[in-house]
C-alpha positions in Angstrom: 0.0 0.0 0.0 1.3 3.4 -0.9 1.3 6.6 1.0 -1.5 9.0 -0.1 -0.5 12.7 -0.2 -2.7 15.4 -1.4 -1.2 18.9 -1.6 -3.1 21.7 0.1 -4.9 24.3 -2.0 -6.9 27.4 -1.1 -9.9 25.2 -0.6 -8.6 21.8 0.5 -6.2 20.6 3.1 -2.9 18.8 3.1 -3.6 15.2 3.5 -0.9 12.7 4.3 -2.0 9.0 4.9 0.8 6.7 5.6 0.4 2.9 5.8 2.8 2.9 8.8 -0.1 4.4 10.7 0.6 8.2 10.7 -2.2 10.2 9.3 -2.3 13.9 8.9 -4.9 16.5 7.7 -4.0 20.2 8.0 -5.7 23.3 6.5 -8.9 24.5 5.2 -11.7 21.9 4.1 -14.1 23.7 1.7 -13.9 21.7 -1.5 -16.4 22.5 -4.2 -17.3 18.9 -4.4 -16.8 17.3 -0.9 -18.0 13.8 -2.1 -15.6 13.8 -5.0 -12.6 15.2 -3.0 -13.2 12.9 0.1 -13.8 9.7 -2.0 -10.1 9.4 -2.6 -9.5 9.5 1.2 -12.4 7.1 1.9 -11.1 4.6 -0.6 -7.5 4.7 0.7 -8.7 4.5 4.4 -11.0 1.7 3.6 -8.2 -0.4 2.2 -5.9 0.6 5.0 -8.2 -0.7 7.8 -8.1 -4.2 6.2 -4.4 -4.5 7.2 -3.7 -1.5 9.5 -0.5 -0.8 11.5 -0.4 -1.8 15.1 -1.0 1.9 16.1 -2.6 4.6 14.1 -2.3 8.3 15.0 -4.6 10.7 13.2 -3.3 14.3 13.6 -5.8 17.1 12.5 -5.2 20.8 12.4 -8.3 22.2 10.5 -8.7 25.9 10.0 -12.2 25.6 8.7 -14.5 22.8 7.8 -17.8 23.1 5.8 -20.7 20.9 6.6 -20.3 18.4 3.9 -16.5 17.9 4.7 -17.4 17.6 8.3 -19.6 14.6 7.5 -17.0 13.1 5.1 -14.3 13.4 7.7 -16.4 11.8 10.3 -16.9 8.8 8.1 -13.2 8.4 7.9 -12.7 8.8 11.7 -15.5 6.2 12.5 -13.3 3.5 10.8 -10.8 4.1 13.5 -13.4 2.7 16.0 -13.2 -0.7 14.4 -9.4 -1.0 14.7 -9.7 -2.2 18.4 -11.8 -5.1 17.1 -8.6 -6.2 15.1 -6.3 -5.9 18.2 -4.9 -2.6 17.1 -4.9 0.9 18.7 -5.7 4.3 17.4 -5.8 7.8 18.6 -6.9 11.2 17.3 -4.9 14.5 17.9 -7.0 17.5 17.3 -5.2 20.7 17.2 -6.9 24.2 17.0 -5.8 27.8 17.0 -6.1 29.4 20.5 -8.4 32.1 18.9 -10.6 29.6 17.2 -13.1 28.3 19.7 -15.4 26.9 16.9 -12.8 24.3 15.8 -12.3 23.4 19.4 -16.1 22.7 19.7 -15.9 20.6 16.5 -13.1 18.5 18.0 -15.2 18.0 21.1 -18.2 16.9 19.1 -16.1 14.3 17.1 -14.5 13.2 20.4 -18.0 12.2 21.7 -18.7 10.3 18.5 -15.7 8.1 18.6 -14.4 5.4 21.1 -10.7 5.8 20.4 -8.7 8.3 22.6 -9.2 11.8 21.4 -6.8 14.5 22.5 -7.7 18.2 21.9 -4.8 20.7 22.0 -4.6 24.4 21.7 -2.0 25.9 19.5 -0.8 29.4 20.3 0.3 31.7 17.6 3.9 31.6 18.8 4.0 27.8 18.5 3.4 28.2 14.7 6.7 30.1 14.1 
C-alpha cells in the first residue's frame, strides 16, 4: 500500500495518509465537491483498515470545515473505532488555534462520537513560528 499525499490548495487541506499508521490533515476543508474530494481519502482508508499498522495516529489541524466535509471526515474517523476489534490501537490528535473556539467545539463533538482516545490541544500563535 502506498502513501497518499494530497497537496493543500486554497480550499482543500494537506492530507498525508501513511500505511505505517501516521495520518495528517492540515488546513482548510471547503472543496467545491466534497464527495468527490473525500472519495479518494475514503477509498484509501477503507483499504488501510483491512491491514492496519499496530497503532494509528490521526493528527488534524483544520482551519475551517464546511458541513459536507465535516460529514465526510467523520466517516473516515468512524473507521478508527473498528481497529480495536482487530487488536490494534488508534488515537486522534485534534489541534486548534487558540483564537478559534469553533474548531475546538468541532473537536469535542467528534470526540463524543468516537471510541478511540481523542486529544484536543490548543496551538498558540507563537508555536506556529
